[in-house]
ZAZAGU-578757 format. One record per residue (C-alpha): residue in one letter; x, y, z. Coordinates in pm, whole numbers, padded with zeros to 5 digits, always signed. Layout:
N
aXYZ
...
//
This chain:
73
m-05921+23315+10623
a-05649+23063+10545
k-05750+22710+10628
a-05522+22523+10865
h-05442+22170+10757
i-05389+22010+11094
n-05329+21663+10951
e-05025+21778+10757
p-04698+21781+10951
s-04543+22123+10998
p-04169+22175+10967
a-04198+22393+11280
v-04307+22094+11489
t-03988+21913+11576
p-03953+21591+11777
e-03828+21808+12065
i-04146+22016+12057
v-04356+21699+12059
q-04162+21577+12366
e-04214+21915+12535
y-04589+21891+12465
e-04603+21537+12602
r-04416+21648+12914
d-04592+21981+12981
g-04928+21943+12807
h-04883+22260+12601
v-04634+22440+12376
c-04611+22779+12209
i-04499+22772+11846
r-04487+23131+11725
g-04572+23173+11358
l-04736+22830+11323
i-05079+22987+11268
d-05137+23322+11101
a-05277+23613+11302
e-05612+23611+11120
t-05676+23249+11217
v-05581+23319+11578
l-05824+23614+11586
n-06103+23395+11450
y-06050+23144+11732
r-06009+23407+12003
p-06378+23421+12111
l-06388+23043+12151
i-06060+23037+12344
e-06185+23314+12574
e-06514+23130+12631
i-06337+22806+12723
s-06089+22991+12943
e-06374+23163+13126
s-06553+22832+13185
w-06237+22685+13341
r-06207+22990+13566
y-06478+22852+13789
e-06330+22503+13826
k-06416+22379+14173
r-06189+22074+14200
p-05872+22124+14403
i-05571+22193+14180
e-05416+21860+14283
e-05711+21669+14133
r-05704+21841+13793
e-05535+21718+13478
t-05256+21931+13329
y-05491+22114+13092
g-05727+22204+13376
k-05440+22331+13588
s-05333+22570+13312
f-05649+22778+13358
s-05603+22832+13731
a-05546+23196+13820
g-05424+23091+14162
a-05163+22841+14048
//
């Protein structure tokens, strides 16, 4: 598995993408991480997503990240 060097700036991450992340709380940058790395993180992402599925706070009280896992939103 290729190791991601998250402390090194990526040419794919532009100032506009940073602004979009700051505004929306998430971005999708296709090709930033290779498929093998994504597959290695998939079980963890699914586990976290599943735990957020049962969030009991009203959607209005959640932070942006918490809102992103709402099936009803």
